[in-house]
DRENLUMTOR-41405 format. One record per residue (C-alpha): residue number from 1; residue in one letter; x, y, z. Coordinates in Angstrom, 2 decimals. Example, Ala and Ser with C-alpha at 12.3 -4.5 7.8 and 13.67 -1.06 7.14 Angstrom:
<sites>
[1; "a"; [12.30; -4.50; 7.80]]
[2; "s"; [13.67; -1.06; 7.14]]
</sites>
This chain:
<sites>
[1; "x"; [6.73; -40.83; -24.07]]
[2; "x"; [6.64; -42.88; -20.54]]
[3; "x"; [6.59; -41.14; -17.40]]
[4; "x"; [7.13; -42.83; -13.70]]
[5; "x"; [5.17; -41.67; -10.90]]
[6; "x"; [5.85; -43.74; -7.88]]
[7; "x"; [5.87; -47.34; -8.54]]
[8; "x"; [3.10; -47.45; -11.90]]
[9; "x"; [3.83; -46.63; -15.08]]
[10; "x"; [1.20; -44.29; -17.15]]
[11; "x"; [0.67; -43.41; -20.46]]
[12; "x"; [0.19; -39.64; -20.80]]
[13; "x"; [-1.97; -38.27; -23.30]]
[14; "x"; [-1.07; -35.58; -25.93]]
[15; "x"; [-3.38; -32.86; -27.21]]
[16; "x"; [-3.86; -33.53; -30.89]]
[17; "x"; [-5.77; -30.63; -31.50]]
[18; "x"; [-8.51; -27.68; -29.30]]
[19; "x"; [-12.22; -26.95; -30.76]]
[20; "x"; [-12.42; -23.61; -31.53]]
[21; "x"; [-14.26; -21.32; -29.20]]
[22; "x"; [-14.20; -23.99; -26.33]]
[23; "x"; [-13.24; -23.84; -22.97]]
[24; "x"; [-9.62; -24.97; -23.73]]
[25; "x"; [-9.20; -22.42; -26.35]]
[26; "x"; [-10.46; -19.45; -24.81]]
[27; "x"; [-7.66; -20.24; -21.94]]
[28; "x"; [-4.90; -19.84; -24.72]]
[29; "x"; [-2.48; -21.26; -22.52]]
[30; "x"; [-3.34; -24.56; -23.70]]
[31; "x"; [-0.94; -25.76; -26.82]]
[32; "x"; [-1.41; -28.61; -29.67]]
[33; "x"; [0.99; -31.38; -28.74]]
[34; "x"; [0.78; -30.59; -25.04]]
[35; "x"; [1.07; -33.82; -22.93]]
[36; "x"; [-2.46; -33.83; -20.42]]
[37; "x"; [-1.07; -35.44; -17.52]]
[38; "x"; [-3.78; -34.69; -14.42]]
[39; "x"; [-6.75; -33.32; -14.11]]
[40; "x"; [-7.51; -31.73; -10.17]]
[41; "x"; [-4.95; -33.78; -9.35]]
[42; "x"; [-5.88; -36.97; -10.75]]
[43; "x"; [-3.95; -38.87; -13.21]]
[44; "x"; [-5.18; -39.21; -16.83]]
[45; "x"; [-4.87; -42.30; -18.57]]
[46; "x"; [-7.77; -42.53; -21.14]]
[47; "x"; [-11.19; -41.56; -22.05]]
[48; "x"; [-12.65; -42.66; -18.81]]
[49; "x"; [-10.54; -40.67; -16.81]]
[50; "x"; [-10.52; -37.28; -18.74]]
[51; "x"; [-14.62; -37.81; -19.33]]
[52; "x"; [-15.08; -38.08; -15.39]]
[53; "x"; [-12.58; -35.23; -14.27]]
[54; "x"; [-13.13; -33.26; -17.27]]
[55; "x"; [-16.88; -32.53; -16.27]]
[56; "x"; [-15.84; -30.32; -12.46]]
[57; "x"; [-16.39; -26.82; -12.76]]
[58; "x"; [-12.66; -24.41; -13.46]]
[59; "x"; [-10.81; -27.91; -13.63]]
[60; "x"; [-6.87; -27.50; -12.84]]
[61; "x"; [-4.74; -29.08; -15.47]]
[62; "x"; [-1.31; -30.45; -15.50]]
[63; "x"; [0.31; -30.09; -18.70]]
[64; "x"; [3.63; -30.47; -20.24]]
[65; "x"; [4.76; -29.04; -23.06]]
[66; "x"; [7.07; -30.67; -25.93]]
[67; "x"; [9.91; -29.43; -24.46]]
[68; "x"; [8.94; -31.13; -21.16]]
[69; "x"; [8.05; -27.99; -19.35]]
[70; "x"; [5.29; -28.89; -16.82]]
[71; "x"; [2.78; -26.17; -16.84]]
[72; "x"; [-0.44; -25.66; -14.26]]
[73; "x"; [-3.70; -24.42; -15.77]]
[74; "x"; [-7.15; -23.33; -14.55]]
[75; "x"; [-9.49; -23.53; -17.38]]
[76; "x"; [-13.07; -21.62; -16.86]]
[77; "x"; [-15.72; -23.46; -17.32]]
[78; "x"; [-19.23; -24.79; -16.17]]
[79; "x"; [-19.64; -28.14; -14.97]]
[80; "x"; [-20.42; -30.76; -17.82]]
[81; "x"; [-19.10; -27.93; -20.31]]
[82; "x"; [-17.25; -29.31; -22.64]]
[83; "x"; [-13.59; -29.03; -22.18]]
[84; "x"; [-12.50; -28.77; -25.94]]
[85; "x"; [-9.50; -31.01; -26.28]]
[86; "x"; [-9.28; -33.27; -28.98]]
[87; "x"; [-6.68; -36.69; -29.00]]
[88; "x"; [-5.51; -39.12; -31.16]]
[89; "x"; [-7.96; -41.47; -31.13]]
[90; "x"; [-11.60; -41.79; -29.25]]
[91; "x"; [-10.16; -43.69; -26.27]]
[92; "x"; [-6.88; -41.88; -25.94]]
[93; "x"; [-4.90; -45.31; -25.28]]
[94; "x"; [-5.25; -48.82; -27.57]]
[95; "x"; [-8.19; -51.23; -27.46]]
[96; "x"; [-7.70; -53.61; -25.24]]
[97; "x"; [-8.21; -57.32; -26.97]]
[98; "x"; [-9.67; -60.56; -25.65]]
[99; "x"; [-7.73; -62.94; -23.74]]
[100; "x"; [-9.65; -65.51; -23.94]]
[101; "x"; [-10.13; -68.12; -26.56]]
[102; "x"; [-13.90; -68.81; -26.30]]
[103; "x"; [-15.16; -71.95; -27.63]]
[104; "x"; [-18.30; -69.87; -29.36]]
[105; "x"; [-16.17; -67.13; -30.31]]
[106; "x"; [-18.11; -65.61; -33.74]]
[107; "x"; [-15.10; -64.18; -34.64]]
[108; "x"; [-12.68; -67.57; -34.83]]
[109; "x"; [-15.71; -68.82; -37.33]]
[110; "x"; [-15.30; -65.93; -39.90]]
[111; "x"; [-14.03; -67.18; -43.33]]
[112; "x"; [-10.60; -65.46; -44.77]]
[113; "x"; [-10.92; -62.35; -46.34]]
[114; "x"; [-12.58; -59.76; -44.39]]
[115; "x"; [-11.55; -56.43; -43.72]]
[116; "x"; [-9.07; -56.37; -41.12]]
[117; "x"; [-10.89; -55.08; -38.44]]
[118; "x"; [-13.37; -57.42; -38.44]]
[119; "x"; [-11.42; -60.23; -36.83]]
[120; "x"; [-10.43; -57.74; -33.33]]
[121; "x"; [-11.37; -59.47; -30.52]]
[122; "x"; [-12.46; -56.27; -27.96]]
[123; "x"; [-12.77; -57.02; -24.08]]
[124; "x"; [-12.30; -53.47; -23.22]]
[125; "x"; [-14.02; -52.05; -19.91]]
[126; "x"; [-14.47; -48.70; -21.21]]
[127; "x"; [-15.86; -49.66; -24.32]]
[128; "x"; [-18.89; -51.31; -21.62]]
[129; "x"; [-19.67; -47.90; -20.87]]
[130; "x"; [-19.55; -46.10; -23.61]]
[131; "x"; [-21.29; -48.49; -26.45]]
[132; "x"; [-22.88; -50.86; -24.26]]
[133; "x"; [-20.15; -53.82; -24.96]]
[134; "x"; [-19.75; -56.88; -23.13]]
[135; "x"; [-17.06; -57.59; -21.24]]
[136; "x"; [-15.80; -60.93; -19.95]]
[137; "x"; [-13.56; -59.40; -16.52]]
[138; "x"; [-10.64; -61.58; -17.53]]
[139; "x"; [-9.14; -58.77; -19.13]]
[140; "x"; [-9.77; -55.95; -16.62]]
[141; "x"; [-6.75; -54.74; -14.53]]
[142; "x"; [-7.03; -54.05; -10.59]]
[143; "x"; [-6.67; -50.54; -11.39]]
[144; "x"; [-9.96; -50.48; -13.26]]
[145; "x"; [-11.73; -52.16; -11.20]]
[146; "x"; [-10.96; -49.86; -8.77]]
[147; "x"; [-11.95; -46.91; -10.83]]
[148; "x"; [-15.02; -48.34; -11.96]]
[149; "x"; [-16.11; -48.45; -8.24]]
[150; "x"; [-14.45; -45.31; -7.36]]
[151; "x"; [-16.05; -43.19; -10.08]]
[152; "x"; [-19.45; -45.96; -9.84]]
[153; "x"; [-19.95; -45.68; -13.13]]
[154; "x"; [-22.81; -47.91; -13.88]]
[155; "x"; [-24.13; -49.90; -15.50]]
[156; "x"; [-21.46; -52.80; -16.36]]
[157; "x"; [-22.51; -55.27; -19.11]]
[158; "x"; [-20.99; -58.54; -18.47]]
[159; "x"; [-20.36; -61.58; -20.45]]
[160; "x"; [-20.56; -64.47; -17.58]]
[161; "x"; [-21.74; -67.37; -19.47]]
[162; "x"; [-21.63; -69.63; -16.38]]
[163; "x"; [-21.22; -68.88; -12.61]]
[164; "x"; [-19.30; -72.54; -12.82]]
[165; "x"; [-15.79; -71.85; -12.33]]
[166; "x"; [-14.41; -74.99; -13.90]]
[167; "x"; [-17.10; -74.68; -16.46]]
[168; "x"; [-16.68; -71.40; -17.35]]
[169; "x"; [-12.70; -72.13; -17.33]]
[170; "x"; [-13.56; -74.61; -20.37]]
[171; "x"; [-15.57; -72.56; -22.38]]
[172; "x"; [-13.33; -69.57; -22.28]]
[173; "x"; [-10.04; -71.46; -22.27]]
[174; "x"; [-8.62; -69.58; -20.08]]
[175; "x"; [-7.75; -70.53; -16.62]]
[176; "x"; [-8.15; -67.51; -15.20]]
[177; "x"; [-11.51; -66.87; -15.91]]
[178; "x"; [-13.05; -68.76; -13.26]]
[179; "x"; [-11.49; -66.38; -10.40]]
[180; "x"; [-12.38; -63.35; -12.56]]
[181; "x"; [-16.06; -63.67; -11.32]]
[182; "x"; [-14.80; -62.23; -8.46]]
[183; "x"; [-15.27; -58.97; -9.57]]
[184; "x"; [-18.88; -59.70; -10.81]]
[185; "x"; [-19.30; -59.93; -6.66]]
[186; "x"; [-16.88; -56.95; -6.11]]
[187; "x"; [-18.82; -54.49; -8.57]]
[188; "x"; [-22.37; -56.09; -7.01]]
[189; "x"; [-21.21; -55.06; -3.46]]
[190; "x"; [-19.72; -51.59; -4.36]]
[191; "x"; [-23.76; -50.73; -5.88]]
[192; "x"; [-22.45; -50.71; -9.61]]
[193; "x"; [-25.59; -51.90; -11.62]]
[194; "x"; [-25.10; -54.50; -13.88]]
[195; "x"; [-26.37; -56.45; -17.03]]
[196; "x"; [-25.99; -59.94; -17.71]]
[197; "x"; [-25.13; -62.22; -20.59]]
[198; "x"; [-25.09; -66.04; -21.13]]
[199; "x"; [-24.26; -67.19; -24.38]]
[200; "x"; [-26.13; -70.53; -24.25]]
[201; "x"; [-24.78; -74.02; -25.96]]
[202; "x"; [-26.88; -76.93; -25.80]]
[203; "x"; [-25.20; -79.94; -23.30]]
[204; "x"; [-23.21; -77.57; -22.19]]
[205; "x"; [-24.04; -74.67; -20.20]]
[206; "x"; [-27.96; -75.05; -20.29]]
[207; "x"; [-30.49; -77.25; -18.39]]
[208; "x"; [-29.02; -77.98; -14.65]]
[209; "x"; [-26.17; -75.20; -15.57]]
[210; "x"; [-28.51; -72.60; -16.49]]
[211; "x"; [-30.61; -73.08; -12.84]]
[212; "x"; [-27.02; -72.63; -11.18]]
[213; "x"; [-26.01; -69.45; -12.86]]
[214; "x"; [-29.27; -68.12; -12.60]]
[215; "x"; [-29.84; -68.52; -9.09]]
[216; "x"; [-26.40; -66.70; -8.72]]
[217; "x"; [-26.87; -64.13; -10.65]]
[218; "x"; [-30.34; -63.10; -10.00]]
[219; "x"; [-28.92; -63.39; -6.03]]
[220; "x"; [-27.25; -60.09; -6.33]]
[221; "x"; [-29.12; -57.13; -5.61]]
[222; "x"; [-27.76; -55.06; -8.36]]
[223; "x"; [-28.08; -57.11; -11.15]]
[224; "x"; [-30.44; -55.51; -13.33]]
[225; "x"; [-30.55; -58.16; -15.78]]
[226; "x"; [-29.76; -61.41; -17.55]]
[227; "x"; [-29.92; -61.84; -20.71]]
[228; "x"; [-29.72; -65.94; -22.59]]
[229; "x"; [-29.35; -66.18; -25.88]]
[230; "x"; [-28.50; -68.80; -28.35]]
[231; "x"; [-24.62; -69.78; -29.62]]
[232; "x"; [-24.33; -68.45; -33.52]]
[233; "x"; [-22.63; -70.79; -35.23]]
[234; "x"; [-21.67; -70.28; -38.85]]
[235; "x"; [-20.37; -72.92; -41.52]]
[236; "x"; [-16.52; -72.12; -41.04]]
[237; "x"; [-16.04; -74.20; -38.18]]
[238; "x"; [-13.95; -76.55; -39.05]]
[239; "x"; [-11.18; -77.57; -36.34]]
[240; "x"; [-13.10; -75.57; -33.80]]
[241; "x"; [-14.79; -77.31; -31.16]]
[242; "x"; [-17.95; -79.77; -31.77]]
[243; "x"; [-21.13; -77.36; -31.10]]
[244; "x"; [-24.06; -77.93; -32.45]]
[245; "x"; [-27.75; -75.03; -33.02]]
[246; "x"; [-30.53; -75.64; -30.39]]
[247; "x"; [-33.61; -77.51; -31.30]]
[248; "x"; [-36.90; -76.37; -30.69]]
[249; "x"; [-37.40; -78.54; -27.65]]
[250; "x"; [-34.28; -77.26; -26.59]]
[251; "x"; [-35.22; -73.85; -26.89]]
[252; "x"; [-38.64; -74.62; -25.27]]
[253; "x"; [-36.67; -75.58; -22.00]]
[254; "x"; [-34.42; -72.60; -22.02]]
[255; "x"; [-38.08; -70.13; -22.28]]
[256; "x"; [-39.15; -72.54; -19.06]]
[257; "x"; [-36.40; -72.37; -17.15]]
[258; "x"; [-36.00; -68.93; -17.26]]
[259; "x"; [-39.59; -68.17; -16.51]]
[260; "x"; [-39.48; -69.99; -13.79]]
[261; "x"; [-36.79; -67.57; -12.33]]
[262; "x"; [-38.77; -64.79; -12.84]]
[263; "x"; [-40.62; -62.46; -10.21]]
[264; "x"; [-41.82; -59.06; -10.52]]
[265; "x"; [-39.75; -56.78; -11.72]]
[266; "x"; [-38.60; -59.29; -14.39]]
[267; "x"; [-34.62; -59.47; -14.31]]
[268; "x"; [-34.23; -62.78; -16.58]]
[269; "x"; [-35.06; -62.79; -20.42]]
[270; "x"; [-34.45; -65.50; -23.42]]
[271; "x"; [-33.25; -63.95; -26.23]]
[272; "x"; [-35.98; -63.29; -29.24]]
[273; "x"; [-34.10; -66.18; -31.39]]
[274; "x"; [-35.03; -68.83; -28.51]]
[275; "x"; [-38.69; -67.93; -29.00]]
[276; "x"; [-38.39; -68.03; -32.94]]
[277; "x"; [-36.56; -71.33; -32.42]]
[278; "x"; [-39.26; -72.61; -29.84]]
[279; "x"; [-42.08; -71.43; -32.56]]
[280; "x"; [-43.67; -69.57; -30.03]]
[281; "x"; [-45.26; -66.11; -29.48]]
[282; "x"; [-42.93; -63.11; -28.53]]
[283; "x"; [-44.03; -61.77; -24.99]]
[284; "x"; [-45.98; -58.41; -25.16]]
[285; "x"; [-43.50; -55.31; -24.92]]
[286; "x"; [-44.16; -54.72; -21.47]]
[287; "x"; [-43.08; -57.96; -20.24]]
[288; "x"; [-39.73; -57.02; -21.14]]
[289; "x"; [-39.95; -53.19; -18.75]]
[290; "x"; [-37.18; -50.85; -19.75]]
[291; "x"; [-35.74; -53.06; -22.19]]
[292; "x"; [-32.47; -53.07; -20.29]]
[293; "x"; [-30.55; -55.20; -23.32]]
[294; "x"; [-32.51; -54.58; -26.20]]
[295; "x"; [-29.52; -54.28; -28.47]]
[296; "x"; [-28.57; -58.14; -27.05]]
[297; "x"; [-31.94; -59.04; -29.08]]
[298; "x"; [-33.92; -59.20; -26.36]]
[299; "x"; [-37.26; -57.99; -26.53]]
[300; "x"; [-36.39; -56.42; -29.84]]
[301; "x"; [-39.15; -57.71; -31.97]]
[302; "x"; [-41.63; -57.47; -29.28]]
[303; "x"; [-40.83; -53.36; -29.14]]
[304; "x"; [-40.68; -53.60; -32.78]]
[305; "x"; [-44.12; -55.25; -33.25]]
[306; "x"; [-45.98; -53.08; -30.22]]
[307; "x"; [-44.49; -49.74; -32.38]]
[308; "x"; [-45.57; -50.84; -35.54]]
[309; "x"; [-49.46; -51.34; -34.41]]
[310; "x"; [-49.04; -48.13; -32.90]]
[311; "x"; [-47.65; -46.43; -36.22]]
[312; "x"; [-50.75; -47.97; -38.66]]
[313; "x"; [-53.26; -46.97; -36.12]]
[314; "x"; [-51.81; -43.68; -35.92]]
[315; "x"; [-51.06; -43.45; -39.93]]
[316; "x"; [-53.14; -41.61; -42.28]]
[317; "x"; [-54.46; -42.43; -45.61]]
[318; "x"; [-52.22; -43.29; -48.31]]
[319; "x"; [-52.84; -40.65; -51.30]]
[320; "x"; [-51.44; -42.28; -54.44]]
[321; "x"; [-50.17; -45.49; -55.39]]
[322; "x"; [-47.01; -46.56; -54.19]]
[323; "x"; [-44.45; -49.83; -55.34]]
[324; "x"; [-42.11; -50.95; -53.09]]
[325; "x"; [-40.28; -54.25; -51.65]]
[326; "x"; [-38.53; -54.96; -48.03]]
[327; "x"; [-35.75; -57.67; -47.49]]
[328; "x"; [-34.78; -59.41; -43.93]]
[329; "x"; [-33.13; -62.12; -42.66]]
[330; "x"; [-34.77; -65.55; -41.97]]
[331; "x"; [-35.53; -65.06; -38.51]]
[332; "x"; [-37.19; -61.70; -38.74]]
[333; "x"; [-39.07; -62.43; -42.46]]
[334; "x"; [-42.35; -64.15; -40.94]]
[335; "x"; [-43.08; -60.79; -38.35]]
[336; "x"; [-41.78; -58.33; -41.40]]
[337; "x"; [-44.21; -60.06; -43.84]]
[338; "x"; [-46.92; -59.90; -41.17]]
[339; "x"; [-46.60; -56.28; -40.61]]
[340; "x"; [-46.63; -55.41; -44.20]]
[341; "x"; [-49.63; -57.30; -44.56]]
[342; "x"; [-51.35; -55.62; -42.18]]
[343; "x"; [-50.28; -52.21; -44.24]]
[344; "x"; [-51.40; -53.24; -47.44]]
[345; "x"; [-55.04; -54.48; -46.05]]
[346; "x"; [-55.00; -50.68; -44.55]]
[347; "x"; [-54.08; -49.30; -47.57]]
[348; "x"; [-55.01; -50.98; -50.88]]
[349; "x"; [-52.92; -48.90; -52.71]]
[350; "x"; [-49.75; -50.15; -51.13]]
[351; "x"; [-47.71; -53.00; -53.19]]
[352; "x"; [-45.03; -54.20; -51.10]]
[353; "x"; [-43.27; -57.54; -51.33]]
[354; "x"; [-41.02; -59.01; -49.07]]
[355; "x"; [-38.09; -61.01; -49.40]]
[356; "x"; [-36.24; -63.08; -47.11]]
[357; "x"; [-32.33; -63.54; -47.65]]
[358; "x"; [-30.99; -66.68; -46.72]]
[359; "x"; [-27.51; -66.31; -44.96]]
[360; "x"; [-25.28; -68.32; -47.71]]
[361; "x"; [-21.97; -66.69; -46.77]]
[362; "x"; [-21.98; -67.69; -43.40]]
[363; "x"; [-24.47; -70.46; -43.42]]
[364; "x"; [-28.31; -71.33; -42.83]]
[365; "x"; [-27.92; -70.93; -38.93]]
[366; "x"; [-27.42; -67.75; -39.07]]
[367; "x"; [-30.04; -65.85; -39.64]]
[368; "x"; [-30.15; -62.56; -37.86]]
[369; "x"; [-30.51; -59.56; -40.24]]
[370; "x"; [-27.31; -58.08; -39.12]]
[371; "x"; [-24.98; -60.67; -40.45]]
[372; "x"; [-26.88; -60.60; -44.13]]
[373; "x"; [-23.72; -59.65; -46.47]]
[374; "x"; [-24.56; -57.31; -49.90]]
[375; "x"; [-23.31; -60.08; -52.06]]
[376; "x"; [-26.07; -62.17; -50.51]]
[377; "x"; [-28.76; -59.83; -51.20]]
[378; "x"; [-27.79; -59.55; -54.65]]
[379; "x"; [-27.58; -62.99; -55.48]]
[380; "x"; [-31.19; -63.44; -54.18]]
[381; "x"; [-32.78; -60.42; -55.25]]
[382; "x"; [-30.99; -59.36; -58.76]]
[383; "x"; [-33.77; -59.73; -61.48]]
[384; "x"; [-36.32; -59.58; -58.49]]
[385; "x"; [-39.15; -56.58; -59.43]]
[386; "x"; [-38.45; -54.55; -56.66]]
[387; "x"; [-40.58; -51.25; -57.21]]
[388; "x"; [-39.12; -48.11; -56.55]]
[389; "x"; [-37.53; -48.14; -53.45]]
[390; "x"; [-36.00; -51.84; -51.57]]
[391; "x"; [-36.31; -51.06; -47.37]]
[392; "x"; [-33.66; -52.84; -45.83]]
[393; "x"; [-32.98; -52.90; -41.70]]
[394; "x"; [-29.85; -50.10; -41.24]]
[395; "x"; [-27.90; -52.96; -38.77]]
[396; "x"; [-26.76; -54.68; -42.05]]
[397; "x"; [-24.31; -52.06; -42.45]]
[398; "x"; [-21.26; -51.25; -40.32]]
[399; "x"; [-21.31; -48.20; -37.42]]
[400; "x"; [-20.36; -45.60; -40.59]]
[401; "x"; [-23.64; -47.07; -42.24]]
[402; "x"; [-21.92; -47.17; -45.85]]
[403; "x"; [-20.36; -50.71; -45.84]]
[404; "x"; [-21.51; -54.18; -45.40]]
[405; "x"; [-19.60; -57.42; -43.82]]
[406; "x"; [-18.37; -58.42; -47.01]]
[407; "x"; [-17.44; -54.93; -48.03]]
[408; "x"; [-20.11; -54.26; -50.71]]
[409; "x"; [-20.89; -50.58; -50.77]]
[410; "x"; [-24.56; -49.16; -50.74]]
[411; "x"; [-24.02; -47.98; -54.18]]
[412; "x"; [-22.86; -50.88; -55.44]]
[413; "x"; [-25.79; -52.26; -54.38]]
[414; "x"; [-28.04; -50.05; -55.93]]
[415; "x"; [-25.99; -50.49; -59.36]]
[416; "x"; [-26.59; -54.00; -59.11]]
[417; "x"; [-30.14; -54.27; -58.22]]
[418; "x"; [-30.93; -51.14; -60.07]]
[419; "x"; [-33.23; -49.32; -57.30]]
[420; "x"; [-32.87; -46.91; -54.64]]
[421; "x"; [-32.82; -48.79; -51.53]]
[422; "x"; [-33.62; -46.77; -48.03]]
[423; "x"; [-32.29; -48.41; -44.75]]
[424; "x"; [-34.50; -47.89; -41.24]]
[425; "x"; [-33.36; -48.45; -37.94]]
[426; "x"; [-35.32; -50.99; -36.20]]
[427; "x"; [-38.24; -48.34; -35.22]]
[428; "x"; [-41.92; -49.90; -35.86]]
[429; "x"; [-42.71; -46.01; -36.59]]
[430; "x"; [-39.45; -45.20; -38.86]]
[431; "x"; [-40.85; -49.00; -40.98]]
[432; "x"; [-44.27; -47.87; -41.54]]
[433; "x"; [-43.14; -44.43; -42.55]]
[434; "x"; [-40.73; -45.81; -45.12]]
[435; "x"; [-43.82; -47.48; -46.40]]
[436; "x"; [-45.82; -44.59; -46.63]]
[437; "x"; [-43.09; -41.63; -47.76]]
</sites>
């Protein structure tokens, strides 16, 4: 159903269910299949509107029943208490897809035949707040901009890549990409906290362009952090813009440039992959402050190292011999092997082999564990002595923690390798526990 209010067209939200015992359920006047129009006079278009306005104490809801009759209902509830309404989708709306055709887009580098959801390119400001996704600002409407400022929702994560407007248009293959940066400056002026990301490509937006971007971004007082990560290149780039990986020397230059812009507190960071490519040691954990871009691979290795050191110092003796194995991607292999070697030196009755999984599926330029497929693990570990348990990082699995990128299930992997698998998060304490338990 579509309703017209003034000159704007808004999509209404149908209630699919009501949680038992919730304030909405106790109200008795709210029914399934009613449409939620407003809360306290504010139009409800999606999950951000609903989450923000439903927080209020004793909200007044404007509903419409299936026959078209509008009903006002006051719901008794405490501030921040869940109202208890369930909608068809989490966003209460369709997910917004990306309008760019970035020259580095990872999804354009996927082979055919993967599950359909992997080919969807999201660029949705709501997912930035809800899940930490990065957005380009090329897909954001004036309504969304004004709403973010009005609600003062922070932080927002923005994929900037470059502040050179012409170059940004070229990188994103979108003639509006340069002008879209105006929203970055509007959010800064409105006091919205911002985290920025630069996906760097050698010879394109590194060097002097990187210096310009850092100068512009770090000049904004509400930018909390800016990260630089190297472009990821699979072997499926036929017909795409010619790109290449960073050399070791180029990775060192990126780190040097970023370091030259840092003052205390630090706000600019190079991704862990740059340190690996440059063959430089990771900075200490305290270097990263509050780890504002941890899920973006910024400081993850340093934090993991710090946590495992503390966990090893705190752990008790291993009471009985155990035989296990661990596997990870090429990038993390030296670190994981080093940690396991320390554990084996402390517990002489621990037998644990660490295996390096090369990414045959996407190509050997892809070295992170999160892009390893089940079939690559099977092909490279089948027939190996894996002990009683194989330890794998859980970022190899999709969010539901049940299947790999190539749809290999956990059960299939255990059957093929004839071993029990334990998945651990990127947490040093949990990793050390997995070696002991």
